[in-house]
N, C-alpha and C positions, 0 to 999 in steps of 0.2 A: 856894442861889441867892437874889438879892435884887433889888428894884427900887430903883435910885438915882434920885431926884428932886432936882434943883437948885431952890433957892428963890429965886435971885437972877437966873437966866437961864432961857430955855425949853429945858430939857434933861432927858430921861428915858431910862434904859436898864434893861433886864433885866425879870424878872418874880419875883414872890413878895413877901414882907413888904417894906414900903417903909422905906428909909433916906433921911431929908430932911435937907437942909443946903445951905449955900452951896457952889458949885462948887469952890471953893478946898479946903474941908474934905473934900469927896468925893474930890478928887484925892489929898489926903494919905492918906486911908483906902486908896484903891486902891494906893498905893505902899507899903503896909505900915506906916503911921505912925497907927493909930487913936487913940492918946493925944493926939498933936499935933493931929489933926482935931478932937477934942473941945475941946481948949483954944482952938484958933483960932475955933470956932464960938462959944465962950462969950465971947471977947473982942469979937466983932462984934455980939454981942446976939442972935444967931440961936439958936432952939431946936435942939438936936442930938439926932436920933433914932437915930444910928448906934450901933456898938458902941464900947465905951471901952477894951477890952483885947484883944489877940489871942486867938484860940481855940486 
């Protein structure tokens, strides 16, 4: 379980270790595209604390 925290809008869900990023990156992560989420966050200049590869 993880706590998702959007850094560009007021949105937080879940409990546990935080994964922070723009809502677009979080949506990519939730739809099974963790590498795309990391790349998108890097392009927008937002630090990415999420996972970079699937488990």
